[in-house]
Backbone and ligand atoms as CSV (ligand in chain L), in Angstrom:
chain,resi,resn,atom,element,x,y,z
A,1,MET,N,N,39.658,147.338,144.919
A,1,MET,CA,C,39.832,148.051,143.645
A,1,MET,C,C,38.651,147.728,142.729
A,2,SER,N,N,37.992,148.762,142.227
A,2,SER,CA,C,36.826,148.511,141.384
A,2,SER,C,C,37.248,148.046,139.991
A,3,GLU,N,N,36.365,147.272,139.400
A,3,GLU,CA,C,36.592,146.733,138.055
A,3,GLU,C,C,36.462,147.855,137.027
A,4,THR,N,N,37.363,147.902,136.075
A,4,THR,CA,C,37.261,148.875,134.988
A,4,THR,C,C,37.258,148.116,133.664
A,5,ILE,N,N,36.993,148.866,132.612
A,5,ILE,CA,C,37.026,148.276,131.278
A,5,ILE,C,C,38.428,147.728,130.961
A,6,PHE,N,N,39.447,148.350,131.535
A,6,PHE,CA,C,40.811,147.889,131.257
A,6,PHE,C,C,41.123,146.577,131.985
A,7,SER,N,N,40.572,146.382,133.185
A,7,SER,CA,C,40.806,145.089,133.830
A,7,SER,C,C,40.088,143.984,133.063
A,8,LYS,N,N,38.966,144.329,132.429
A,8,LYS,CA,C,38.269,143.337,131.595
A,8,LYS,C,C,39.088,143.018,130.336
A,9,ILE,N,N,39.779,144.013,129.802
A,9,ILE,CA,C,40.656,143.762,128.646
A,9,ILE,C,C,41.818,142.859,129.073
A,10,ILE,N,N,42.384,143.120,130.239
A,10,ILE,CA,C,43.497,142.288,130.740
A,10,ILE,C,C,43.043,140.832,130.868
A,11,LYS,N,N,41.825,140.646,131.362
A,11,LYS,CA,C,41.304,139.271,131.567
A,11,LYS,C,C,40.700,138.682,130.298
A,12,ARG,N,N,40.783,139.444,129.203
A,12,ARG,CA,C,40.233,139.016,127.903
A,12,ARG,C,C,38.725,138.795,127.963
A,13,GLU,N,N,38.070,139.544,128.831
A,13,GLU,CA,C,36.606,139.460,128.906
A,13,GLU,C,C,35.962,140.340,127.842
A,14,ILE,N,N,36.688,141.386,127.418
A,14,ILE,CA,C,36.250,142.168,126.265
A,14,ILE,C,C,37.446,142.298,125.316
A,15,PRO,N,N,37.166,142.436,124.014
A,15,PRO,CA,C,38.258,142.463,123.045
A,15,PRO,C,C,38.978,143.809,123.007
A,16,ALA,N,N,40.213,143.772,122.582
A,16,ALA,CA,C,40.979,144.998,122.331
A,16,ALA,C,C,42.021,144.649,121.273
A,17,ASP,N,N,42.501,145.681,120.613
A,17,ASP,CA,C,43.517,145.493,119.575
A,17,ASP,C,C,44.891,145.533,120.247
A,18,ILE,N,N,45.253,144.407,120.828
A,18,ILE,CA,C,46.474,144.324,121.647
A,18,ILE,C,C,47.709,144.284,120.750
A,19,ILE,N,N,48.670,145.160,121.049
A,19,ILE,CA,C,49.878,145.242,120.223
A,19,ILE,C,C,51.133,144.804,120.975
A,20,TYR,N,N,51.029,144.659,122.293
A,20,TYR,CA,C,52.208,144.268,123.091
A,20,TYR,C,C,51.727,143.735,124.429
A,21,GLU,N,N,52.426,142.739,124.916
A,21,GLU,CA,C,52.130,142.227,126.253
A,21,GLU,C,C,53.386,141.641,126.851
A,22,ASP,N,N,53.583,141.848,128.128
A,22,ASP,CA,C,54.627,141.128,128.859
A,22,ASP,C,C,54.088,140.812,130.243
A,23,GLU,N,N,54.968,140.403,131.126
A,23,GLU,CA,C,54.531,139.965,132.451
A,23,GLU,C,C,53.803,141.073,133.229
A,24,PHE,N,N,54.183,142.311,132.981
A,24,PHE,CA,C,53.714,143.407,133.830
A,24,PHE,C,C,52.729,144.366,133.169
A,25,CYS,N,N,52.695,144.370,131.851
A,25,CYS,CA,C,51.857,145.380,131.190
A,25,CYS,C,C,51.274,144.875,129.871
A,26,LEU,N,N,50.356,145.683,129.385
A,26,LEU,CA,C,49.657,145.381,128.138
A,26,LEU,C,C,49.543,146.699,127.368
A,27,ALA,N,N,49.658,146.624,126.041
A,27,ALA,CA,C,49.442,147.820,125.216
A,27,ALA,C,C,48.427,147.475,124.134
A,28,PHE,N,N,47.509,148.402,123.892
A,28,PHE,CA,C,46.486,148.192,122.857
A,28,PHE,C,C,46.116,149.522,122.248
A,29,ASN,N,N,45.629,149.458,121.009
A,29,ASN,CA,C,45.256,150.685,120.307
A,29,ASN,C,C,44.034,151.320,120.951
A,30,ASP,N,N,44.083,152.655,121.050
A,30,ASP,CA,C,42.957,153.385,121.624
A,30,ASP,C,C,41.750,153.284,120.677
A,31,ILE,N,N,40.594,153.077,121.259
A,31,ILE,CA,C,39.374,152.901,120.475
A,31,ILE,C,C,38.935,154.218,119.808
A,32,ASN,N,N,39.422,155.325,120.325
A,32,ASN,CA,C,39.059,156.655,119.801
A,32,ASN,C,C,40.348,157.458,119.567
A,33,PRO,N,N,41.114,157.074,118.520
A,33,PRO,CA,C,42.467,157.637,118.362
A,33,PRO,C,C,42.479,159.140,118.114
A,34,GLN,N,N,43.418,159.809,118.749
A,34,GLN,CA,C,43.585,161.260,118.625
A,34,GLN,C,C,44.783,161.619,117.746
A,35,ALA,N,N,45.406,160.622,117.163
A,35,ALA,CA,C,46.557,160.809,116.270
A,35,ALA,C,C,46.655,159.539,115.426
A,36,PRO,N,N,47.413,159.587,114.321
A,36,PRO,CA,C,47.543,158.371,113.490
A,36,PRO,C,C,48.015,157.162,114.292
A,37,VAL,N,N,48.882,157.397,115.260
A,37,VAL,CA,C,49.264,156.345,116.213
A,37,VAL,C,C,48.755,156.780,117.580
A,38,HIS,N,N,47.959,155.961,118.191
A,38,HIS,CA,C,47.478,156.255,119.550
A,38,HIS,C,C,47.174,154.936,120.232
A,39,PHE,N,N,48.091,154.559,121.122
A,39,PHE,CA,C,47.842,153.340,121.897
A,39,PHE,C,C,48.046,153.632,123.377
A,40,LEU,N,N,47.567,152.710,124.186
A,40,LEU,CA,C,47.629,152.850,125.640
A,40,LEU,C,C,48.517,151.758,126.199
A,41,VAL,N,N,49.322,152.109,127.176
A,41,VAL,CA,C,50.133,151.119,127.895
A,41,VAL,C,C,49.620,151.085,129.326
A,42,ILE,N,N,49.175,149.926,129.746
A,42,ILE,CA,C,48.567,149.817,131.086
A,42,ILE,C,C,49.290,148.737,131.899
A,43,PRO,N,N,49.388,148.956,133.206
A,43,PRO,CA,C,49.934,147.885,134.043
A,43,PRO,C,C,48.894,146.794,134.229
A,44,LYS,N,N,49.326,145.577,134.420
A,44,LYS,CA,C,48.361,144.505,134.726
A,44,LYS,C,C,47.803,144.678,136.138
A,45,LYS,N,N,48.586,145.310,136.985
A,45,LYS,CA,C,48.096,145.635,138.335
A,45,LYS,C,C,47.145,146.831,138.233
A,46,SER,N,N,46.003,146.751,138.911
A,46,SER,CA,C,45.056,147.862,138.895
A,46,SER,C,C,45.487,148.949,139.871
A,47,ILE,N,N,45.729,150.130,139.325
A,47,ILE,CA,C,46.030,151.325,140.122
A,47,ILE,C,C,45.111,152.396,139.539
A,48,ALA,N,N,44.292,153.035,140.354
A,48,ALA,CA,C,43.236,153.901,139.813
A,48,ALA,C,C,43.772,155.168,139.168
A,49,THR,N,N,44.632,155.883,139.864
A,49,THR,CA,C,45.128,157.167,139.350
A,49,THR,C,C,46.605,157.324,139.731
A,50,ILE,N,N,47.211,158.359,139.190
A,50,ILE,CA,C,48.605,158.656,139.573
A,50,ILE,C,C,48.699,158.836,141.089
A,51,ASN,N,N,47.653,159.385,141.679
A,51,ASN,CA,C,47.667,159.617,143.135
A,51,ASN,C,C,47.737,158.328,143.938
A,52,ASP,N,N,47.406,157.229,143.301
A,52,ASP,CA,C,47.391,155.943,144.008
A,52,ASP,C,C,48.667,155.131,143.782
A,53,ILE,N,N,49.608,155.681,143.022
A,53,ILE,CA,C,50.876,154.988,142.815
A,53,ILE,C,C,51.668,155.022,144.125
A,54,GLU,N,N,52.148,153.859,144.536
A,54,GLU,CA,C,52.890,153.769,145.787
A,54,GLU,C,C,54.363,153.504,145.504
A,55,GLU,N,N,55.144,153.674,146.547
A,55,GLU,CA,C,56.603,153.469,146.421
A,55,GLU,C,C,56.906,152.093,145.813
A,56,GLN,N,N,56.125,151.113,146.196
A,56,GLN,CA,C,56.365,149.746,145.699
A,56,GLN,C,C,56.073,149.610,144.196
A,57,ASP,N,N,55.428,150.629,143.615
A,57,ASP,CA,C,55.100,150.603,142.178
A,57,ASP,C,C,56.170,151.297,141.331
A,58,ARG,N,N,57.230,151.749,141.968
A,58,ARG,CA,C,58.263,152.526,141.272
A,58,ARG,C,C,58.760,151.824,140.007
A,59,GLU,N,N,59.133,150.556,140.149
A,59,GLU,CA,C,59.670,149.828,138.990
A,59,GLU,C,C,58.583,149.580,137.950
A,60,LEU,N,N,57.383,149.304,138.413
A,60,LEU,CA,C,56.270,149.032,137.499
A,60,LEU,C,C,55.986,150.244,136.615
A,61,VAL,N,N,55.947,151.420,137.227
A,61,VAL,CA,C,55.652,152.639,136.460
A,61,VAL,C,C,56.793,152.925,135.474
A,62,GLY,N,N,58.010,152.733,135.911
A,62,GLY,CA,C,59.143,152.879,134.985
A,62,GLY,C,C,59.041,151.901,133.838
A,63,HIS,N,N,58.584,150.711,134.148
A,63,HIS,CA,C,58.435,149.668,133.134
A,63,HIS,C,C,57.457,150.091,132.034
A,64,LEU,N,N,56.413,150.823,132.407
A,64,LEU,CA,C,55.433,151.268,131.400
A,64,LEU,C,C,56.118,152.144,130.357
A,65,TYR,N,N,57.008,153.034,130.811
A,65,TYR,CA,C,57.720,153.921,129.879
A,65,TYR,C,C,58.693,153.120,129.021
A,66,ILE,N,N,59.351,152.153,129.617
A,66,ILE,CA,C,60.286,151.321,128.846
A,66,ILE,C,C,59.524,150.547,127.771
A,67,ALA,N,N,58.350,150.042,128.131
A,67,ALA,CA,C,57.519,149.324,127.150
A,67,ALA,C,C,57.077,150.267,126.037
A,68,ALA,N,N,56.676,151.495,126.399
A,68,ALA,CA,C,56.244,152.471,125.386
A,68,ALA,C,C,57.381,152.740,124.394
A,69,ALA,N,N,58.574,152.928,124.912
A,69,ALA,CA,C,59.727,153.211,124.036
A,69,ALA,C,C,60.072,151.997,123.176
A,70,LYS,N,N,59.956,150.823,123.752
A,70,LYS,CA,C,60.232,149.587,123.000
A,70,LYS,C,C,59.267,149.462,121.816
A,71,ILE,N,N,58.003,149.714,122.073
A,71,ILE,CA,C,56.994,149.633,121.000
A,71,ILE,C,C,57.265,150.716,119.955
A,72,ALA,N,N,57.609,151.926,120.421
A,72,ALA,CA,C,57.908,153.036,119.486
A,72,ALA,C,C,59.069,152.656,118.564
A,73,LYS,N,N,60.084,152.032,119.123
A,73,LYS,CA,C,61.240,151.600,118.303
A,73,LYS,C,C,60.812,150.514,117.330
A,74,GLU,N,N,60.067,149.542,117.835
A,74,GLU,CA,C,59.616,148.437,116.967
A,74,GLU,C,C,58.735,148.942,115.836
A,75,LYS,N,N,57.905,149.919,116.125
A,75,LYS,CA,C,56.978,150.431,115.102
A,75,LYS,C,C,57.606,151.502,114.222
A,76,GLY,N,N,58.814,151.950,114.595
A,76,GLY,CA,C,59.580,152.817,113.710
A,76,GLY,C,C,59.324,154.303,113.838
A,77,PHE,N,N,58.642,154.759,114.903
A,77,PHE,CA,C,58.426,156.188,115.059
A,77,PHE,C,C,59.211,156.786,116.231
A,78,ALA,N,N,60.081,156.003,116.824
A,78,ALA,CA,C,60.816,156.495,118.002
A,78,ALA,C,C,61.691,157.690,117.663
A,79,ASP,N,N,62.398,157.624,116.560
A,79,ASP,CA,C,63.308,158.719,116.209
A,79,ASP,C,C,62.547,159.944,115.725
A,80,ASP,N,N,61.432,159.740,115.057
A,80,ASP,CA,C,60.628,160.863,114.581
A,80,ASP,C,C,60.051,161.638,115.767
A,81,GLY,N,N,59.575,160.912,116.752
A,81,GLY,CA,C,59.074,161.550,117.966
A,81,GLY,C,C,57.658,161.147,118.309
A,82,TYR,N,N,57.350,161.265,119.558
A,82,TYR,CA,C,56.023,160.873,120.046
A,82,TYR,C,C,55.776,161.518,121.395
A,83,ARG,N,N,54.546,161.478,121.823
A,83,ARG,CA,C,54.165,162.054,123.124
A,83,ARG,C,C,53.605,160.971,124.014
A,84,VAL,N,N,53.970,161.029,125.290
A,84,VAL,CA,C,53.434,160.105,126.287
A,84,VAL,C,C,52.738,160.938,127.353
A,85,VAL,N,N,51.465,160.611,127.601
A,85,VAL,CA,C,50.641,161.395,128.525
A,85,VAL,C,C,49.915,160.454,129.477
A,86,MET,N,N,49.838,160.859,130.737
A,86,MET,CA,C,48.958,160.152,131.678
A,86,MET,C,C,48.068,161.187,132.356
A,87,ASN,N,N,46.770,161.062,132.160
A,87,ASN,CA,C,45.823,161.981,132.773
A,87,ASN,C,C,45.501,161.541,134.193
A,88,CYS,N,N,45.278,162.505,135.057
A,88,CYS,CA,C,44.928,162.190,136.449
A,88,CYS,C,C,43.680,162.949,136.868
A,89,ASN,N,N,42.624,162.203,137.055
A,89,ASN,CA,C,41.355,162.730,137.582
A,89,ASN,C,C,40.636,163.675,136.625
A,90,GLU,N,N,39.554,164.221,137.105
A,90,GLU,CA,C,38.557,164.852,136.244
A,90,GLU,C,C,39.078,166.017,135.402
A,91,SER,N,N,39.780,166.946,136.007
A,91,SER,CA,C,40.205,168.141,135.271
A,91,SER,C,C,41.171,167.811,134.144
A,92,ALA,N,N,41.872,166.725,134.290
A,92,ALA,CA,C,42.798,166.303,133.229
A,92,ALA,C,C,42.108,165.426,132.197
A,93,GLY,N,N,40.845,165.080,132.458
A,93,GLY,CA,C,40.085,164.298,131.488
A,93,GLY,C,C,40.196,162.796,131.653
A,94,GLN,N,N,40.637,162.339,132.822
A,94,GLN,CA,C,40.721,160.886,133.013
A,94,GLN,C,C,39.314,160.293,133.056
A,95,THR,N,N,39.103,159.261,132.252
A,95,THR,CA,C,37.787,158.625,132.191
A,95,THR,C,C,37.835,157.157,132.613
A,96,VAL,N,N,39.002,156.547,132.518
A,96,VAL,CA,C,39.138,155.153,132.944
A,96,VAL,C,C,40.109,155.129,134.124
A,97,PHE,N,N,39.608,154.620,135.245
A,97,PHE,CA,C,40.381,154.717,136.481
A,97,PHE,C,C,41.231,153.474,136.722
A,98,HIS,N,N,42.116,153.281,135.774
A,98,HIS,CA,C,43.178,152.270,135.803
A,98,HIS,C,C,44.304,152.968,135.042
A,99,ILE,N,N,45.391,153.294,135.720
A,99,ILE,CA,C,46.391,154.176,135.082
A,99,ILE,C,C,46.821,153.640,133.721
A,100,HIS,N,N,47.092,154.582,132.825
A,100,HIS,CA,C,47.498,154.216,131.467
A,100,HIS,C,C,48.287,155.344,130.843
A,101,LEU,N,N,49.322,154.972,130.128
A,101,LEU,CA,C,50.052,155.932,129.306
A,101,LEU,C,C,49.355,156.006,127.964
A,102,HIS,N,N,49.062,157.234,127.520
A,102,HIS,CA,C,48.663,157.441,126.134
A,102,HIS,C,C,49.959,157.643,125.344
A,103,VAL,N,N,50.135,156.935,124.260
A,103,VAL,CA,C,51.285,157.147,123.374
A,103,VAL,C,C,50.735,157.620,122.034
A,104,LEU,N,N,51.134,158.842,121.654
A,104,LEU,CA,C,50.601,159.485,120.442
A,104,LEU,C,C,51.742,159.802,119.490
A,105,ALA,N,N,51.510,159.554,118.201
A,105,ALA,CA,C,52.565,159.804,117.208
A,105,ALA,C,C,51.940,159.829,115.824
A,106,GLY,N,N,52.800,160.088,114.838
A,106,GLY,CA,C,52.369,159.978,113.446
A,106,GLY,C,C,51.981,161.291,112.815
A,107,LYS,N,N,52.059,162.386,113.572
A,107,LYS,CA,C,51.805,163.726,113.022
A,107,LYS,C,C,52.471,164.721,113.967
A,108,PRO,N,N,52.725,165.950,113.488
A,108,PRO,CA,C,53.259,166.942,114.418
A,108,PRO,C,C,52.237,167.199,115.523
A,109,LEU,N,N,52.654,167.103,116.744
A,109,LEU,CA,C,51.750,167.245,117.885
A,109,LEU,C,C,51.907,168.643,118.466
A,110,GLY,N,N,50.813,169.374,118.529
A,110,GLY,CA,C,50.892,170.745,119.026
A,110,GLY,C,C,51.212,170.806,120.514
A,111,TRP,N,N,51.699,171.946,120.930
A,111,TRP,CA,C,51.940,172.183,122.353
A,111,TRP,C,C,51.528,173.603,122.691
A,112,PRO,N,N,50.757,173.877,123.732
A,112,PRO,CA,C,50.251,172.898,124.697
A,112,PRO,C,C,49.182,171.999,124.093
A,113,PRO,N,N,48.929,170.863,124.722
A,113,PRO,CA,C,48.075,169.847,124.111
A,113,PRO,C,C,46.586,170.123,124.223
A,114,TYR,N,N,46.178,171.134,124.975
A,114,TYR,CA,C,44.758,171.411,125.141
A,114,TYR,C,C,44.345,172.560,124.222
A,115,THR,N,N,43.047,172.623,123.938
A,115,THR,CA,C,42.561,173.641,123.017
A,115,THR,C,C,41.924,174.824,123.742
A,116,ASP,N,N,41.510,174.627,124.992
A,116,ASP,CA,C,40.899,175.738,125.726
A,116,ASP,C,C,41.946,176.810,126.001
A,117,LYS,N,N,41.482,178.055,126.042
A,117,LYS,CA,C,42.403,179.152,126.353
A,117,LYS,C,C,42.861,179.014,127.804
A,118,LEU,N,N,44.143,179.138,127.976
A,118,LEU,CA,C,44.703,178.993,129.310
A,118,LEU,C,C,44.500,180.287,130.104
A,119,LYS,N,N,43.849,180.169,131.278
A,119,LYS,CA,C,43.701,181.324,132.156
A,119,LYS,C,C,44.675,181.146,133.303
A,120,VAL,N,N,45.594,182.057,133.437
A,120,VAL,CA,C,46.549,181.924,134.536
A,120,VAL,C,C,46.373,183.100,135.513
L,1,AMP,P1,P,41.602,158.775,129.775
L,1,AMP,O1,O,40.535,159.720,129.306
L,1,AMP,O2,O,42.955,159.397,129.941
L,1,AMP,O3,O,41.166,158.016,131.004
L,1,AMP,O4,O,41.794,157.759,128.596
L,1,AMP,C1,C,40.967,156.658,128.414
L,1,AMP,C2,C,41.157,156.215,127.007
L,1,AMP,O5,O,40.684,154.894,126.876
L,1,AMP,C3,C,40.422,157.057,125.974
L,1,AMP,O6,O,41.342,157.601,125.042
L,1,AMP,C4,C,39.457,156.069,125.322
L,1,AMP,O7,O,39.279,156.298,123.948
L,1,AMP,C5,C,40.140,154.748,125.598
L,1,AMP,N1,N,39.286,153.586,125.648
L,1,AMP,C6,C,38.140,153.444,126.347
L,1,AMP,N2,N,37.635,152.206,126.169
L,1,AMP,C7,C,38.487,151.559,125.345
L,1,AMP,C8,C,38.514,150.252,124.779
L,1,AMP,N3,N,37.553,149.337,125.039
L,1,AMP,N4,N,39.539,149.926,123.975
L,1,AMP,C9,C,40.503,150.831,123.701
L,1,AMP,N5,N,40.535,152.075,124.205
L,1,AMP,C10,C,39.538,152.441,125.016
C-alpha cells in the first residue's frame, strides 16, 4: 500500500486539525472546506478506494459512518442535517487514495452535488 498524505496524518508526521480519534479511525477538518462544516473521517487502515474494500472491512466501513454521526451529534448539527460523501477514483474527483468520508454541513446543500450539466 503506497503512502498517502492521510497515512502521514495518522502517524502524526504532518499536522492536521484533528477533531476525533478512536481505535479504528480519525477525523480532521478538511484543509479546503466546501461548506461551513467540512471534515474527513478516515480509517487508520490504509484502503486506497471503495473498490479495494474487502469483506473483512465490513465493520470498519460501518464504523466510519457511526463515527461521523457521533461527531455530528456532538457538534450539534445532526438534527439539522448533513451530507456524507465518499469519492471513488478520477471521475468522482478522488485525489487522496486512502478512503475517507467527507462530512459536510452548516448550510443548505444543493442536490445534485455537482455543477456540470448532467448528460444522460
Ligand atoms: P478527495 O478529493 O475525495 O480525495 O478528497 C480529498 C480531500 O482531502 C480534499 O477535500 C482535500 O481538501 C483534503 N485534504 C488534502 N490534504 C489535506 C490535509 N493535509 N489536511 C486536511 N485535508 C486535506
